[in-house]
C-alpha positions, 0 to 999 in steps of 0.5 A, spaced: 559 440 645 556 444 651 555 440 657 548 441 661 548 440 669 542 436 671 538 438 677 535 433 681 529 435 686 526 430 691 520 433 693 517 430 700 510 431 702 510 435 709 510 431 715 503 431 719 501 430 726 499 422 724 507 421 722 509 424 729 504 419 732 507 413 728 514 414 731 516 410 737 515 414 744 510 419 741 504 414 740 500 417 746 501 424 745 494 428 743 493 431 736 494 438 738 501 437 741 503 432 735 501 438 730 505 443 734 511 438 733 510 437 726 510 445 725 516 445 729 520 440 724 517 444 718 520 451 721 526 448 723 527 444 716 526 451 712 531 455 716 536 449 715 535 449 707 535 457 707 542 457 711 544 452 706 542 456 700 545 462 702 551 459 704 551 456 697 549 463 694 555 466 698 560 461 695 558 462 688 559 470 689 566 469 692 567 465 686 565 470 681 569 476 685 575 471 685 574 470 677 573 477 676 579 479 680 583 474 676 581 477 669 583 484 671 589 482 673 591 478 667 588 484 663 593 489 666 
């Protein structure tokens, strides 16, 4: 029987200026600043996510290269 890997995705809604203003210490900031903070958080999370994805991709490539080398070694 072939096992299948299930991918669990969690979809979160984008952070909004209203979400920022609900946080303690940020209740009194204006809407423009709250929007800038929300956008900065979005950009930051995208950067972190892309770095994580790239790292995982590089790990997979390293494993594939390693397996290819082992297969060639066995064949020789």
